[in-house]
N, C-alpha and C positions, 0 to 999 in steps of 0.2 A: 267440454262437458264429459258426462258422462256418453250420454246416448244421443247427442244431440237437437235435442227438441226445442233448444232454442234455434239451433239454424234453418230448423222447420220451422217455427214460428215467424222469424225474419220473411223465408222463403216464398210463405205465401203471400204474407202479405206485400210483397215485393212483385210479385209474381202480378199478383191484382195492380199494383200500380202500372208497372209495365204493359198491363196490359188496359190503361188505361180506365179501369172498375174498381170505383169505389171502394175503401175496405176497413170498418174502427175497427182498429184488436184491440186485446183486455188481458189483466190476469182476473181470473177470478177462484178462489180457493177455493169455495162454496159455490158451484152453480146451482141456482134454482130460478123456475118459470118465472116467475116476478122480473131479475138479475139478467136472465137474459131477454124474454121479452120486452124490457124497458131501452135495451140497447139494440133489438132487432125494430125498432121505429122511426130512424135513419134512412130505411131503404138500401144502406148501404150492406156488401157481407160484412158479417158479423165473423171476428174471427176470437176464439178464446183458448190464454193458455191454460192449462190446468194440470197437475198432476197429481192431483189426489180423489182420489175415491176408494179403494181399498183402505181398511182402518180411517175411511173420513169419512166417507157416505153410506146411507145404508143400501141397498139395491130398490128397495120403494124407492129413496129422496131418488135416486139416479135414474129408474123408470119413470118417473115426472119429468128430469129434464131430456132424454134421450129423443124422444120426436123432433126438441126443436134443432139437432144437430143436422144438419145433410153430408158431411163429412167429416170422418173421425178419421186423424192422421195419427199414425204411435213411431214415434221411432225407438229403434231395438240395436242393441250392437251385442256381439258376441262375449261370451265372458260374464254376461250382467242378466240376473231374474229378469225376463218379460215378465209386464203386470197380467193375469192371467184374466179380471177383470176386463183391462181395456183391450185386449187383444179378441175376448168374444162380439165387442161393436165395433171395432175395428175396419174402415172401409179403406183405408190404403196402410201399406206398412212401409216406415223407410228403413233403410238398414244403414248405419253409420260407417259399415265399411265400403258399400258401396259410394256416401260423399267422400271419403277419403282417399280413394283409389287416385291414382296419378300419375299418367305417363303422359306429359305437354310435349314427348318429344315423338311419340305417335300419336298424338292429339286426341287418349286417351284422358278425359277428367270427367269422373265419375259423376262428380256432380253437377254437370250439365245432362248428364241422362237422369240423372234423380231429378233436378227441374223439368226437364219435359216432361219426367212419368207425374208427375205430382200436378201440373199444369194440366194435361190431357184428365185427369182423375177428377180436378177441380172445373172442367170445363173450359179451361180459356184454352183457344183452341188459332189463335191468330196469332202466337206468337212466332218469330223467327231463330234462327240459330245466334244469330246478330242479339237479339233481345233475350236469349239467355245466358250468354256472354256476358250482355249490359247485368244481367242478375245476380251473377257469379261474381263479379268484380264488386259488383254495390256490397256482396256479403262477406266479401276475402276484406272490404277495407271499412266494414262496420269501426266507428271508433268505439275502446274498448275503453268504459268509465277508470277513473284513476282510485274511485273509494267507491262501495255503494254500488247501488243498479241501473241502469239507466233505463228509466220509467215507460219508452218508445220501444225500444229493442228488445229490453227484458236480461240486456247481456252484465255480469258482476264484474267487479275488478279480476275474478277469479276466472273465467269464464276461459279457455282457450281452443279455437278456430283453425280452421286452413290444413287440418289436418298433413300438419308438414309443408306443404305449399307455402312459400314465398310470399311476402304481401308484395302483389302487383305496385307496379310504381308510374302505372299509365292508365287510360282505359283501354278497353281494346280494341283494336284497328276494327272497321267493319270491312266485312267482307266481300269480295268482288262481286260486282254485278251478272 
């Protein structure tokens, strides 16, 4: 992908799952108070993926939904223009370059650092290093659809991921106590 927004979307879902917290996730082209309120009825965390705003929603329409967002995570990448409207309301910014940074020989996997920062931002405080490794593994092994879009992960057949890292062949080993 261009900025890793789908990686961020799936990372949030998997972080909540690893923390044993319910999270319902949705794609909404045009978020509205009614659509969001309907989804908030379950009591679960509600995750909404959207790219729309600039050129799609008026400032007035966005101002109506903004109070319903507790967190706005924006993903950015060098060489691609940032959306100024989203940047103004973001509560956390994830950099593509941090996600794909990797020197496993030195134990530096940028995705793990990004996952820790996202969890902290979301108020998920009880995950261990092993938990972050499990989430990273799950992200690295999400199946890519042969065609079209997977409606759960929002991955499309043309998505790329892993930042050049090889697909792991087995789950991460637990750390020594």
